[in-house]
C-alpha positions as CSV (number, residue, x, y, z in Angstrom):
1,X,-112.2,42.5,65.4
2,X,-113.1,42.2,69.0
3,X,-115.0,45.3,69.9
4,X,-115.5,44.1,73.5
5,X,-111.7,44.3,74.1
6,X,-111.4,47.6,72.4
7,X,-114.2,49.1,74.4
8,X,-112.8,47.9,77.7
9,X,-109.4,49.3,76.9
10,X,-111.0,52.7,76.7
11,X,-113.2,52.1,79.8
12,X,-116.5,51.8,77.9
13,X,-119.0,49.4,79.5
14,X,-120.6,47.0,77.1
15,X,-123.9,45.3,76.7
16,X,-123.7,42.1,74.6
17,X,-126.9,41.5,72.8
18,X,-128.2,38.8,70.5
19,X,-126.6,40.6,67.6
20,X,-123.1,39.8,68.9
21,X,-120.9,37.8,66.6
22,X,-119.4,34.5,67.7
23,X,-116.1,36.1,68.9
24,X,-118.0,38.7,70.9
25,X,-120.3,36.2,72.5
26,X,-117.4,33.9,73.4
27,X,-115.3,36.7,74.9
28,X,-118.3,38.0,76.8
29,X,-117.9,35.0,79.1
30,X,-114.6,36.5,80.3
31,X,-115.2,40.2,80.1
32,X,-118.8,40.3,81.4
33,X,-119.2,37.2,83.6
34,X,-115.7,37.1,85.1
35,X,-114.5,40.7,85.0
36,X,-117.9,42.3,85.5
37,X,-117.4,45.0,82.8
38,X,-120.8,45.0,81.3
39,X,-124.0,43.1,80.8
40,X,-125.1,40.0,78.8
41,X,-128.6,40.5,77.4
42,X,-129.2,37.9,74.6
43,X,-133.0,38.2,74.7
44,X,-135.0,41.4,74.1
45,X,-136.7,41.2,77.4
46,X,-133.3,41.0,79.2
47,X,-132.0,43.8,77.1
48,X,-134.9,46.1,78.2
49,X,-134.3,45.1,81.8
50,X,-130.6,46.0,81.6
51,X,-131.3,49.4,80.0
52,X,-133.9,50.2,82.7
53,X,-131.6,49.0,85.4
54,X,-128.8,51.4,84.1
55,X,-131.2,54.3,83.7
56,X,-132.5,53.8,87.2
57,X,-129.0,53.7,88.7
58,X,-126.3,55.1,86.4
59,X,-123.7,54.4,89.1
60,X,-123.7,50.8,87.7
61,X,-121.7,52.3,84.8
62,X,-119.1,53.6,87.2
63,X,-118.6,50.2,88.6
64,X,-118.2,48.7,85.1
65,X,-115.7,51.5,84.2
66,X,-113.7,50.8,87.4
67,X,-113.6,47.1,86.6
68,X,-112.3,47.8,83.1
69,X,-109.3,49.7,84.5
70,X,-107.4,46.5,84.7
71,X,-107.4,46.4,80.9
72,X,-106.4,50.1,80.6
73,X,-103.5,49.6,83.0
74,X,-102.2,46.3,81.4
75,X,-102.6,46.8,77.7
76,X,-101.5,49.0,74.8
77,X,-98.8,48.9,72.2
78,X,-96.4,51.0,74.3
79,X,-96.5,48.6,77.2
80,X,-96.2,45.6,74.8
81,X,-93.1,47.2,73.1
82,X,-91.5,47.9,76.5
83,X,-92.0,44.3,77.7
84,X,-90.6,42.9,74.4
85,X,-87.6,45.2,74.7
86,X,-86.9,44.2,78.3
87,X,-87.1,40.6,77.3
88,X,-84.7,41.1,74.4
89,X,-82.2,42.9,76.7
90,X,-82.0,39.8,78.8
91,X,-81.3,37.7,75.7
92,X,-79.0,40.1,73.9
93,X,-76.7,41.8,76.4
94,X,-75.5,44.4,73.9
95,X,-78.8,46.1,73.4
């Protein structure tokens, strides 16, 4: 499973470490580098710096949570079902 995507859908900032699996590492390029929803810390020294940076300024987490709202607002099974239903109504007029 992709725990990065799940975390972001719930507004949980993420730190991707050296223990990330291949999928998590690959998706971190999108979620962390492009969307700015967390930190990439593949080396222990970087991981320590990230933790200290967050402890020194916890408002960073608020920024990451705010950036993750795009995933909260544009995902979920209910929205997917609604989109599919609207598409089907266009194709099958008797729905």
